[in-house]
Backbone as numpy.savetxt, mean C-alpha at the origin, in Angstrom:
# Nx Ny Nz CAx CAy CAz Cx Cy Cz
-3.60 -10.58 -15.26 -2.35 -10.07 -15.82 -1.21 -11.02 -15.45
-0.40 -11.42 -16.43 0.70 -12.33 -16.16 1.76 -11.62 -15.35
2.33 -12.35 -14.40 3.35 -11.78 -13.53 4.72 -12.35 -13.87
5.75 -11.57 -13.64 7.12 -12.03 -13.77 7.66 -12.37 -12.39
8.82 -13.00 -12.39 9.41 -13.37 -11.11 10.00 -12.16 -10.42
10.20 -12.32 -9.12 10.82 -11.25 -8.33 12.20 -10.92 -8.90
12.93 -11.95 -9.33 14.27 -11.71 -9.86 14.22 -10.86 -11.12
13.19 -11.10 -11.95 13.08 -10.33 -13.18 12.78 -8.87 -12.90
11.92 -8.64 -11.89 11.61 -7.25 -11.53 12.87 -6.55 -11.04
13.63 -7.22 -10.19 14.85 -6.61 -9.66 15.88 -6.40 -10.75
15.92 -7.32 -11.73 16.84 -7.16 -12.83 16.52 -5.91 -13.63
15.24 -5.65 -13.82 14.84 -4.46 -14.57 15.29 -3.20 -13.86
15.12 -3.20 -12.52 15.50 -2.01 -11.77 16.99 -1.74 -11.86
17.78 -2.76 -12.14 19.22 -2.60 -12.29 19.61 -2.27 -13.73
18.61 -2.15 -14.60 18.86 -1.77 -15.98 19.13 -2.94 -16.89
18.88 -4.17 -16.44 19.19 -5.34 -17.25 18.06 -5.69 -18.20
16.86 -5.16 -17.96 15.72 -5.48 -18.81 14.80 -4.28 -18.86
15.16 -3.28 -19.67 14.46 -2.01 -19.66 13.01 -2.13 -20.12
12.71 -3.16 -20.89 11.36 -3.28 -21.43 10.45 -4.15 -20.57
10.93 -4.57 -19.41 10.14 -5.51 -18.60 8.75 -5.00 -18.29
8.63 -3.70 -17.95 7.35 -3.16 -17.54 6.51 -2.64 -18.72
7.03 -2.74 -19.94 6.34 -2.16 -21.08 4.93 -2.68 -21.28
4.77 -3.99 -21.41 3.45 -4.56 -21.66 2.51 -4.35 -20.49
2.91 -4.66 -19.24 2.00 -4.41 -18.12 1.57 -2.95 -18.04
2.48 -2.02 -18.35 2.14 -0.60 -18.27 1.10 -0.25 -19.32
1.25 -0.82 -20.52 0.28 -0.56 -21.58 -1.10 -1.12 -21.21
-1.12 -2.32 -20.64 -2.38 -2.93 -20.21 -3.02 -2.08 -19.12
-2.20 -1.62 -18.18 -2.71 -0.79 -17.09 -3.36 0.48 -17.64
-2.74 1.09 -18.65 -3.28 2.31 -19.24 -4.63 2.04 -19.88
-4.75 0.90 -20.56 -6.02 0.56 -21.19 -7.11 0.30 -20.16
-6.72 -0.35 -19.06 -7.69 -0.61 -17.98 -8.23 0.70 -17.44
-7.34 1.66 -17.22 -7.76 2.96 -16.71 -8.70 3.66 -17.68
-8.40 3.56 -18.98 -9.26 4.20 -19.98 -10.66 3.59 -19.97
-10.72 2.27 -19.90 -12.03 1.60 -19.85 -12.79 1.95 -18.59
-12.08 2.00 -17.48 -12.72 2.32 -16.21 -13.29 3.73 -16.25
-12.56 4.66 -16.88 -13.02 6.04 -16.96 -14.29 6.16 -17.79
-14.39 5.35 -18.84 -15.57 5.39 -19.70 -16.79 4.83 -19.00
-16.59 3.77 -18.23 -17.72 3.05 -17.65 -17.98 3.36 -16.18
-17.28 4.32 -15.61 -17.46 4.60 -14.20 -18.86 5.10 -13.90
-19.32 4.82 -12.70 -20.68 5.19 -12.29 -20.60 6.37 -11.35
-21.33 7.44 -11.65 -21.32 8.62 -10.80 -21.82 8.25 -9.40
-21.10 8.72 -8.38 -21.53 8.45 -7.00 -21.13 7.09 -6.50
-20.44 6.29 -7.32 -20.05 4.96 -6.90 -19.09 5.03 -5.74
-19.25 4.09 -4.78 -18.35 4.04 -3.64 -16.92 3.77 -4.09
-16.77 3.06 -5.22 -15.44 2.73 -5.71 -14.67 4.00 -6.02
-15.35 5.01 -6.53 -14.68 6.24 -6.91 -14.12 7.00 -5.72
-14.67 6.80 -4.56 -14.23 7.56 -3.39 -12.97 6.98 -2.75
-12.60 5.76 -3.10 -11.45 5.10 -2.50 -10.20 5.46 -3.30
-9.28 6.17 -2.65 -8.08 6.67 -3.32 -6.79 6.11 -2.72
-6.89 5.47 -1.56 -5.68 5.03 -0.86 -5.74 3.55 -0.51
-4.59 2.91 -0.66 -4.43 1.51 -0.27 -3.43 1.46 0.88
-3.79 0.72 1.93 -2.94 0.56 3.11 -2.70 -0.92 3.28
-1.46 -1.37 3.17 -1.21 -2.81 3.26 -0.12 -3.10 4.30
-0.23 -4.26 4.91 0.74 -4.72 5.90 1.37 -5.99 5.36
2.64 -5.89 4.97 3.31 -7.06 4.42 4.22 -7.73 5.44
4.11 -7.31 6.71 4.92 -7.94 7.75 4.63 -9.43 7.78
5.65 -10.23 8.13 5.44 -11.67 8.11 4.50 -12.10 9.23
4.09 -13.35 9.20 3.07 -13.85 10.13 3.48 -13.69 11.59
4.75 -13.90 11.85 5.22 -13.82 13.24 5.23 -12.39 13.76
5.54 -11.44 12.85 5.71 -10.06 13.30 4.43 -9.24 13.29
3.47 -9.63 12.47 2.31 -8.74 12.38 1.15 -9.34 11.64
0.64 -10.47 12.07 -0.44 -11.13 11.35 -1.80 -10.68 11.86
-2.78 -10.72 10.94 -4.14 -10.54 11.40 -4.66 -11.90 11.86
-5.91 -11.98 12.20 -6.47 -13.20 12.76 -6.28 -14.39 11.83
-5.86 -15.52 12.36 -5.66 -16.71 11.55 -6.92 -17.51 11.33
-8.04 -17.04 11.86 -9.27 -17.82 11.77 -9.79 -17.94 10.35
-9.33 -17.08 9.44 -9.90 -17.04 8.11 -9.01 -17.72 7.08
-8.04 -18.47 7.50 -7.20 -19.17 6.55 -8.01 -20.26 5.85
-7.70 -20.48 4.60 -8.37 -21.50 3.82 -7.33 -22.49 3.32
-7.32 -23.71 3.81 -6.28 -24.67 3.41 -6.35 -25.04 1.95
-7.46 -24.70 1.26 -7.59 -25.02 -0.15 -6.95 -23.97 -1.04
-6.56 -22.83 -0.46 -5.89 -21.81 -1.26 -4.49 -22.29 -1.58
-4.01 -21.87 -2.73 -2.71 -22.34 -3.19 -1.57 -21.51 -2.60
-0.37 -22.04 -2.71 0.83 -21.28 -2.38 0.85 -20.77 -0.96
1.30 -19.52 -0.83 1.50 -18.95 0.49 0.22 -18.82 1.27
-0.91 -18.67 0.56 -2.16 -18.46 1.28 -2.59 -19.70 2.03
-2.13 -20.87 1.61 -2.41 -22.08 2.38 -1.73 -22.00 3.73
-0.63 -21.25 3.80 0.08 -21.09 5.07 -0.40 -19.84 5.80
-1.21 -19.04 5.13 -1.80 -17.90 5.79 -1.20 -16.56 5.44
-0.04 -16.50 4.74 0.62 -15.23 4.48 0.73 -15.02 2.98
0.48 -13.80 2.52 0.56 -13.46 1.11 2.01 -13.47 0.63
2.22 -13.88 -0.62 3.56 -13.81 -1.19 3.62 -12.65 -2.19
4.76 -12.49 -2.86 4.96 -11.34 -3.75 3.93 -11.31 -4.86
3.66 -12.45 -5.49 2.70 -12.47 -6.59 1.30 -12.07 -6.11
0.93 -12.53 -4.92 -0.37 -12.15 -4.35 -0.45 -10.63 -4.21
0.63 -10.01 -3.69 0.62 -8.57 -3.48 0.61 -7.81 -4.80
1.27 -8.33 -5.82 1.22 -7.66 -7.11 -0.19 -7.67 -7.67
-0.93 -8.75 -7.43 -2.33 -8.81 -7.83 -3.16 -7.77 -7.09
-2.85 -7.57 -5.81 -3.56 -6.55 -5.03 -3.30 -5.17 -5.64
-2.05 -4.89 -5.99 -1.71 -3.60 -6.59 -2.45 -3.43 -7.92
-2.51 -4.48 -8.72 -3.23 -4.40 -9.99 -4.69 -4.03 -9.77
-5.34 -4.71 -8.83 -6.74 -4.43 -8.56 -6.93 -3.02 -8.01
-6.02 -2.60 -7.15 -6.11 -1.25 -6.59 -6.01 -0.20 -7.69
-5.08 -0.40 -8.61 -4.93 0.55 -9.72 -6.18 0.58 -10.59
-6.81 -0.57 -10.77 -7.99 -0.63 -11.65 -9.18 0.14 -11.10
-9.20 0.39 -9.78 -10.31 1.16 -9.21 -9.90 2.61 -8.95
-8.70 2.99 -9.39 -8.29 4.38 -9.31 -7.49 4.78 -8.08
-7.04 3.81 -7.31 -6.21 4.14 -6.14 -4.90 4.74 -6.60
-4.52 5.86 -5.99 -3.36 6.62 -6.46 -2.20 6.62 -5.49
-2.39 6.03 -4.30 -1.34 6.06 -3.28 -1.43 4.80 -2.44
-0.28 4.18 -2.19 -0.23 3.02 -1.32 0.77 3.28 -0.21
0.40 2.95 1.01 1.31 2.98 2.15 1.54 1.53 2.58
2.81 1.13 2.63 3.17 -0.26 2.90 3.84 -0.35 4.26
3.23 -1.09 5.18 3.82 -1.32 6.51 4.72 -2.55 6.42
5.98 -2.39 6.81 6.96 -3.46 6.63 7.34 -4.18 7.92
6.89 -3.70 9.06 7.32 -4.28 10.31 8.43 -3.44 10.93
9.37 -4.09 11.61 10.39 -3.35 12.34 11.50 -2.78 11.47
11.71 -3.34 10.29 12.78 -2.85 9.44 12.50 -3.07 7.98
13.22 -2.37 7.11 13.01 -2.50 5.67 13.44 -3.87 5.16
14.33 -4.51 5.87 14.85 -5.81 5.43 13.99 -6.98 5.93
12.91 -6.69 6.69 12.10 -7.77 7.24 11.37 -8.57 6.17
11.08 -7.92 5.04 10.34 -8.58 3.97 10.89 -8.09 2.64
11.65 -8.94 1.96 12.30 -8.54 0.72 11.32 -8.35 -0.44
10.08 -8.81 -0.28 9.07 -8.56 -1.32 8.73 -7.07 -1.42
9.11 -6.31 -0.41 8.81 -4.88 -0.39 9.25 -4.20 -1.68
10.48 -4.46 -2.12 11.03 -3.75 -3.26 10.31 -4.12 -4.55
9.94 -5.38 -4.67 9.19 -5.82 -5.84 7.84 -5.12 -5.90
7.17 -5.04 -4.77 5.85 -4.40 -4.71 5.95 -2.92 -5.06
6.95 -2.25 -4.50 7.13 -0.82 -4.76 7.39 -0.56 -6.24
8.28 -1.34 -6.83 8.61 -1.15 -8.24 7.39 -1.39 -9.13
6.63 -2.41 -8.80 5.44 -2.72 -9.60 4.42 -1.58 -9.50
4.18 -1.10 -8.30 3.22 -0.02 -8.10 3.63 1.23 -8.87
4.91 1.57 -8.81 5.38 2.80 -9.43 5.54 2.67 -10.94
6.22 1.63 -11.38 6.61 1.56 -12.79 5.51 1.05 -13.70
4.61 0.23 -13.17 3.52 -0.27 -13.99 2.29 0.63 -13.88
1.98 1.08 -12.65 0.72 1.79 -12.43 0.87 3.26 -12.08
2.09 3.76 -11.89 2.25 5.17 -11.58 1.70 5.56 -10.23
1.73 4.67 -9.27 1.18 4.92 -7.94 2.26 5.46 -7.01
1.92 6.49 -6.24 2.84 7.00 -5.22 2.98 5.97 -4.10
4.18 5.83 -3.56 4.46 4.80 -2.56 5.02 5.42 -1.28
4.39 5.09 -0.16 4.92 5.41 1.15 5.32 4.11 1.84
6.50 4.08 2.42 6.99 2.89 3.12 7.06 3.20 4.60
6.33 2.44 5.39 6.28 2.67 6.83 7.07 1.58 7.54
8.18 1.98 8.17 9.03 1.03 8.90 9.28 1.55 10.31
9.14 0.68 11.28 9.40 1.07 12.67 10.86 0.81 13.01
11.75 1.27 12.15 13.16 0.99 12.33 13.86 2.14 13.02
14.92 1.81 13.74 15.73 2.83 14.40 16.83 3.32 13.48
17.15 2.51 12.48 18.22 2.88 11.56 17.95 2.21 10.21
18.66 2.67 9.19 18.54 2.12 7.85 19.90 1.63 7.40
19.98 0.39 6.95 21.25 -0.20 6.53 21.67 0.33 5.16
22.95 0.27 4.84 23.41 0.68 3.51 22.68 -0.07 2.38
22.41 -1.37 2.62 21.70 -2.15 1.60 20.29 -1.60 1.37
19.65 -1.14 2.46 18.31 -0.57 2.33 18.35 0.73 1.53
19.39 1.53 1.76 19.52 2.78 1.02 19.68 2.50 -0.46
20.45 1.47 -0.80 20.64 1.11 -2.20 19.31 0.70 -2.83
18.51 -0.07 -2.10 17.21 -0.50 -2.62 16.27 0.70 -2.80
16.27 1.60 -1.83 15.42 2.79 -1.93 15.81 3.63 -3.15
17.11 3.74 -3.40 17.56 4.58 -4.50 17.28 3.96 -5.86
16.91 2.68 -5.89 16.50 2.06 -7.15 15.05 2.39 -7.49
14.31 2.91 -6.51 12.92 3.27 -6.76 12.85 4.65 -7.41
11.64 5.03 -7.80 11.41 6.37 -8.33 11.31 7.31 -7.14
12.41 7.97 -6.82 12.46 8.77 -5.60 11.56 10.00 -5.66
11.14 10.39 -6.85 10.19 11.50 -6.96 8.83 11.11 -6.38
8.60 9.81 -6.26 7.29 9.33 -5.81 7.44 8.26 -4.74
8.46 8.43 -3.89 8.72 7.51 -2.78 8.93 8.31 -1.50
8.31 7.85 -0.41 8.48 8.47 0.90 8.72 7.38 1.93
9.64 7.65 2.85 9.90 6.73 3.95 9.30 7.32 5.22
8.39 6.59 5.84 7.73 7.04 7.07 8.30 6.27 8.26
8.75 7.03 9.26 9.37 6.43 10.44 8.79 7.08 11.69
9.14 6.53 12.85 8.66 7.11 14.10 9.27 8.49 14.31
8.62 9.28 15.14 9.14 10.61 15.42 10.54 10.54 16.02
10.75 9.53 16.87 12.06 9.37 17.50 13.13 9.06 16.46
12.81 8.17 15.51 13.78 7.78 14.50 14.03 8.88 13.48
13.05 9.76 13.29 13.16 10.81 12.29 14.40 11.68 12.51
14.70 11.98 13.76 15.85 12.82 14.06 17.15 12.20 13.55
17.21 10.85 13.55 18.43 10.17 13.10 18.44 9.94 11.59
17.24 9.82 10.99 17.16 9.41 9.59 16.90 10.55 8.62
16.64 11.73 9.12 16.32 12.83 8.23 17.47 13.18 7.30
18.70 12.81 7.67 19.85 13.09 6.81 19.79 12.31 5.50
18.92 11.30 5.42 18.76 10.57 4.16 18.25 11.47 3.05
17.66 12.61 3.43 17.18 13.57 2.44 18.33 14.00 1.52
19.53 14.07 2.05 20.68 14.49 1.23 21.00 13.48 0.14
20.47 12.24 0.28 20.68 11.20 -0.72 19.44 11.02 -1.60
18.53 11.97 -1.49 17.34 11.94 -2.34 16.17 11.16 -1.78
16.30 10.66 -0.55 15.24 9.84 0.06 14.40 10.71 0.98
13.15 10.87 0.68 12.27 11.73 1.47 11.82 10.98 2.72
12.07 11.59 3.85 11.74 10.97 5.14 10.68 11.82 5.83
9.63 11.17 6.33 8.56 11.86 7.01 8.20 11.12 8.30
7.58 11.83 9.22 7.13 11.23 10.48 5.83 10.48 10.24
5.77 9.24 10.71 4.57 8.41 10.54 3.57 8.58 11.68
4.04 9.10 12.82 3.18 9.17 14.00 1.93 10.01 13.75
0.80 9.49 14.22 -0.48 10.20 14.13 -1.03 10.36 15.54
-1.47 11.57 15.86 -2.02 11.83 17.19 -3.44 12.38 17.04
-4.09 12.60 18.16 -5.47 13.08 18.14 -5.60 14.41 17.39
-4.57 15.21 17.44 -4.63 16.51 16.78 -4.71 16.39 15.26
-4.29 15.24 14.72 -4.32 15.05 13.27 -5.73 14.84 12.74
-6.60 14.30 13.56 -8.00 14.15 13.16 -8.85 13.90 14.40
-10.08 14.31 14.33 -11.01 14.15 15.44 -12.16 13.23 15.04
-12.67 12.43 15.97 -13.82 11.59 15.65 -15.06 12.45 15.40
-16.02 11.96 14.61 -15.96 10.65 13.95 -15.01 10.67 12.77
-14.29 9.55 12.59 -13.29 9.46 11.53 -13.96 8.98 10.25
-13.85 9.78 9.20 -14.43 9.39 7.91 -13.38 8.87 6.94
-12.17 8.67 7.41 -11.09 8.26 6.52 -11.27 6.86 5.93
-11.91 5.91 6.63 -12.12 4.60 6.00 -12.92 4.67 4.70
-13.67 5.75 4.49 -14.42 5.89 3.24 -13.50 6.08 2.05
-12.26 6.52 2.30 -11.37 6.83 1.19 -10.23 5.83 1.04
-10.28 4.73 1.80 -9.17 3.78 1.72 -9.64 2.35 1.98
-8.74 1.41 1.72 -8.97 0.03 2.07 -7.66 -0.51 2.63
-7.76 -1.34 3.66 -6.60 -1.90 4.33 -6.55 -3.41 4.09
-5.37 -3.92 3.73 -5.18 -5.36 3.51 -4.12 -5.86 4.47
-4.50 -6.83 5.30 -3.57 -7.40 6.27 -2.64 -8.41 5.65
-1.65 -8.91 6.40 -0.63 -9.81 5.86 -1.16 -11.14 5.36
-2.37 -11.52 5.78 -2.96 -12.77 5.31 -3.98 -12.54 4.20
-4.12 -11.28 3.78 -5.05 -10.98 2.69 -6.43 -10.58 3.14
-6.67 -10.49 4.45 -7.96 -10.03 4.94 -8.07 -8.52 4.82
-9.25 -8.04 4.43 -9.48 -6.61 4.26 -10.26 -6.06 5.45
-9.91 -4.84 5.85 -10.56 -4.17 6.97 -10.85 -2.72 6.61
-11.66 -2.09 7.44 -11.98 -0.69 7.22 -10.74 0.19 7.34
-9.83 -0.16 8.25 -8.56 0.56 8.35 -7.62 -0.27 9.23
-6.37 0.18 9.32 -5.39 -0.57 10.09 -5.66 -0.57 11.57
-6.44 0.38 12.06 -6.73 0.46 13.48 -7.46 -0.78 13.98
-8.25 -1.41 13.11 -9.07 -2.56 13.52 -8.55 -3.86 12.93
-7.27 -3.90 12.59 -6.67 -5.12 12.06 -6.92 -6.29 13.01
-7.47 -7.38 12.50 -7.74 -8.57 13.30 -9.10 -8.58 13.97
-9.86 -7.49 13.84 -11.19 -7.41 14.46 -12.24 -7.84 13.44
-12.86 -9.00 13.68 -13.83 -9.55 12.73 -15.01 -8.63 12.48
-15.34 -7.79 13.43 -16.49 -6.90 13.28 -16.30 -5.93 12.11
-15.04 -5.65 11.78 -14.75 -4.68 10.71 -14.00 -5.33 9.55
-14.11 -6.64 9.45 -13.50 -7.36 8.33 -14.41 -7.26 7.12
-13.83 -6.92 5.97 -14.61 -6.75 4.75 -14.61 -8.00 3.87
-13.73 -8.94 4.18 -13.62 -10.13 3.35 -12.15 -10.45 3.12
-11.90 -11.30 2.12 -10.53 -11.66 1.76 -10.28 -11.25 0.32
-9.07 -10.77 0.06 -8.75 -10.22 -1.25 -8.89 -11.26 -2.35
-8.82 -12.56 -2.02 -8.93 -13.61 -3.03 -10.36 -14.13 -3.17
-11.28 -13.64 -2.37 -12.65 -14.14 -2.41 -13.51 -13.42 -3.44
-13.32 -12.09 -3.55 -14.11 -11.28 -4.48 -13.21 -10.22 -5.09
-13.59 -9.70 -6.26 -12.82 -8.57 -6.82 -12.87 -7.39 -5.87
-11.79 -6.64 -5.83 -11.71 -5.52 -4.90 -12.80 -4.50 -5.14
-13.15 -4.23 -6.39 -14.18 -3.23 -6.65 -15.53 -3.66 -6.12
-15.81 -4.98 -6.12 -17.07 -5.48 -5.57 -17.10 -5.28 -4.05
-15.97 -5.52 -3.41 -15.92 -5.35 -1.96 -16.10 -3.88 -1.59
-15.43 -3.00 -2.31 -15.54 -1.57 -2.02 -16.96 -1.07 -2.24
-17.60 -1.57 -3.30 -18.94 -1.09 -3.65 -20.05 -1.66 -2.77
-19.75 -2.67 -1.98 -20.76 -3.31 -1.13 -21.02 -2.44 0.09
-22.11 -1.69 0.05 -22.42 -0.74 1.13 -22.90 -1.43 2.40
-23.12 -2.73 2.35 -23.51 -3.45 3.56 -22.32 -3.74 4.46
-21.12 -3.58 3.94 -19.92 -3.83 4.72 -19.58 -2.61 5.57
-18.93 -2.81 6.69 -18.65 -1.70 7.64 -17.53 -0.80 7.18
-17.86 0.30 6.50 -16.85 1.23 6.01 -16.63 2.37 7.00
-16.47 2.05 8.27 -16.31 3.10 9.28 -15.60 2.52 10.50
-15.11 3.42 11.34 -14.59 3.06 12.65 -15.43 3.85 13.65
-16.13 3.19 14.56 -17.05 3.89 15.45 -16.35 4.83 16.42
-17.06 5.86 16.82 -16.51 6.82 17.78 -16.18 6.14 19.10
-16.91 5.08 19.42 -16.71 4.41 20.71 -15.44 3.57 20.74
-14.84 3.34 19.55 -13.62 2.54 19.52 -12.50 3.28 20.25
-11.85 2.64 21.20 -10.80 3.34 21.95 -9.63 3.70 21.05
-9.08 4.89 21.23 -7.91 5.30 20.46 -6.73 4.47 20.93
-6.09 3.79 20.01 -4.99 2.91 20.34 -3.67 3.57 19.97
-2.78 3.69 20.93 -1.50 4.32 20.68 -0.81 3.65 19.50
-0.41 4.43 18.53 0.26 4.01 17.30 -0.67 3.30 16.31
-1.92 3.07 16.69 -2.84 2.36 15.80 -3.14 3.09 14.51
-3.08 4.41 14.53 -3.35 5.20 13.34 -2.07 5.63 12.62
-0.91 5.26 13.14 0.33 5.68 12.51 0.37 5.22 11.06
0.81 6.11 10.18 0.93 5.88 8.74 -0.41 5.83 8.03
-1.47 6.33 8.64 -2.79 6.38 7.99 -2.65 7.08 6.64
-2.98 6.41 5.53 -2.70 6.97 4.20 -3.26 8.36 3.91
-4.53 8.67 4.24 -4.99 10.04 3.94 -4.18 11.11 4.66
-3.76 10.82 5.89 -2.94 11.78 6.63 -1.53 11.83 6.05
-0.99 10.65 5.71 0.34 10.62 5.11 0.35 11.32 3.75
-0.76 11.23 3.03 -0.83 11.88 1.71 -0.63 13.38 1.84
-1.14 13.97 2.90 -0.94 15.41 3.13 0.55 15.69 3.35
1.23 14.81 4.06 2.66 15.00 4.32 3.48 14.75 3.04
3.00 13.83 2.22 3.67 13.58 0.95 3.50 14.76 0.00
2.35 15.40 0.05 2.05 16.50 -0.86 2.79 17.78 -0.51
3.43 17.80 0.64 4.16 19.00 1.05 5.26 19.36 0.06
5.83 18.34 -0.59 6.89 18.60 -1.57 6.65 17.78 -2.82
5.48 17.93 -3.39 5.21 17.24 -4.63 4.43 15.97 -4.43
4.45 15.10 -5.43 3.65 13.88 -5.41 2.35 14.14 -6.15
1.59 13.09 -6.37 0.38 13.21 -7.17 -0.84 12.68 -6.42
-0.76 12.60 -5.10 -1.86 12.04 -4.34 -3.09 12.92 -4.37
-2.93 14.20 -4.65 -4.08 15.09 -4.67 -4.80 15.06 -6.00
-4.10 14.70 -7.07 -4.68 14.77 -8.39 -4.88 13.41 -9.03
-4.44 12.37 -8.38 -4.58 11.04 -8.94 -3.22 10.52 -9.41
-3.18 9.22 -9.78 -1.92 8.60 -10.13 -1.39 9.11 -11.46
-0.07 9.06 -11.59 0.56 9.45 -12.82 0.82 8.21 -13.66
1.00 8.36 -14.92 1.39 7.23 -15.77 2.68 7.62 -16.47
3.72 6.84 -16.24 5.00 7.17 -16.84 4.91 7.06 -18.36
5.80 7.80 -19.05 5.82 7.78 -20.51 6.03 6.37 -21.00
5.32 6.03 -22.05 5.41 4.67 -22.58 6.78 4.35 -23.13
7.50 5.38 -23.54 8.85 5.11 -24.09 9.80 4.79 -23.00
């Protein structure tokens, strides 16, 4: 699928190019129709409903650098995915029926400006619910403006429990704020949540979940090496987190299946699948 520039996406969100998403949205709808006709009963691909991605820059939150390929073009030669790479990930995720994405941004919403492009593409082209996970203590006025350009009916901001007390007032501006913290009470081992999601690190490496980011034992491959549906369907890959793995403080924070329950408290479509906006 042909991609537009980040500037063009942002221009559309400001109302300067209302038809920007028209063709990609139509293509996305056709892809979904074809996938529905040809889907295989019991396929592992069908069980994956959530995408968990970390777009933090290399310095703030990189996975292992051992898998970099100097022959890859653009940002991947340097080890970090760029906006176009992430839009391709969203396209592939939508094609396998993923209905919700949780995006880890690092310490603040302004740490990676590609965030807004990714959110708009996921929502406006594919009808995917978006959760934004930021470990920020506060939100700048510029961040509020960017959030309000998104489809707020299908946007959630996930923050630490400590920050929630300060940021919950954003609800009055239409921005839904939820606690990202996950504790043992939220789920007990053995954890079967990796069966319903896929995690993509900042360098494009895929893992069973964010808890094992950087651990080669649970690496599924690289998003540019094989189609996502092939990786998901490969039952030889480790689609689990063992009970023996030590619980890591904050390691499960923003886990998409758990966040989906919090998103569903006041609407959203994570329980029934992605929505497709009207073509008009």
